[in-house]
N, C-alpha and C positions, 0 to 999 in steps of 0.2 A: 722592531719586536713590539713596540707600542702599537704599531698600526695592526698585528695581527691580535693582540689583545682587544683593541677597540672593535675589531671585526668579529672576533667572538662573542663579545659582550653584547653586540648589536644583533647578533644572531639569535643569542639567548633569550634576548628581551623580545625577539619578533615569535619565537617559538612559545614563550608563556604567555604572551600577548593573544596569540591564535587561541591557544588552549582555553584560555578564559573567556573568550568573545563565543564559545560554545560552537565553532565552525565544524568540528568533528559531532554532528547530531547523530541521530538514530540512522541505522543502515537495516533496512527492513528487506526481507525476501518472503516470498510464498514458498512454503514447504509442501504444502498438501491443498489441493482444492478439488471440490466436488460439486454437483448440482443434480438436483431432483425436480421433475416437474409435476405439477399436480393442476387438476381444473377445479375452479371456484366457481360457483354460482354467480356471484356477485363480480369477479375480477376477469374470468375467463382463465386462459392459462396463465399459471404463476410459476416461477422458476424460483427454488430456494437455493441460493448458493454459499456454499461453506469455504471458508479457507482458512488455513494454519498459518499465522505470520510470525514470522521469527526476527528478533531485533538483533544483530550483531554488532550495532554501535552504542551511543550513549543512550540513556533513558531519554523517552520524548513522545511526542504525538505523530502519528503515522495516520495518513489518509490512505483508506481503501476502496477503492472504485470498482464496481461491477457493471458491466454492459451486456445487453442482450442484442446480439447482432442478427439481422435478418440473413439467412443464408443465400437466398435467391437474389435479393436486390443490394445486400452489402449496407445498407443503412442501421443505423444505432434505434432499436426500437424503444428502449428503455435503459436508464443509467441512474444508479444509486451510490453515493458514497457516504462514508462515515468516518470519523475521525475517533481512534482509540490511542491510549497511553499505553506503551510497552517499555516496562524497564528492560535495561541492558541484559543480554544473555537469556531472555525468556521469550517464551512463545504465547500466542492469545488465538483462540478460536473467534473468527468473526462471521456471523450469519447476515446475509443480505437478501432481501425479495425482489425480484423483477416480474413485471407484467408483460404478457404477450398476448397475442391473437391465437385461438384455437386453429384456425386454418394455414398458420405458417410454420415454417421450419426454422430454428433459431439455434445460434451457439452463443455460448457466453465467454466473456473474458474478465480477468481480475487483474488490478494493477495497484502497486503500492507506491507512495511518494512520501 
């Protein structure tokens, strides 16, 4: 009987310690994304990438990374990251700008971590 109480007590301490250490941080997901391309005289081809990020976890900082990938050759032409704070249960719109070459065809990707 005392052994069961000790095991339950240790389990409770472990659960409380894990919760206090913040191991259950933000849980971000992309709920919507889009991109538009423009031509700039100073930069050439510019992709404006927009994403709506939802945080289903605890309040915290979330890194949003957008990549512009050359469709023919498969390499990353440009990559931009930003860190945003999103409270638990909320969403935030994030906009990033990527630069490309006018003569190339690209696709974009967005990741959160």
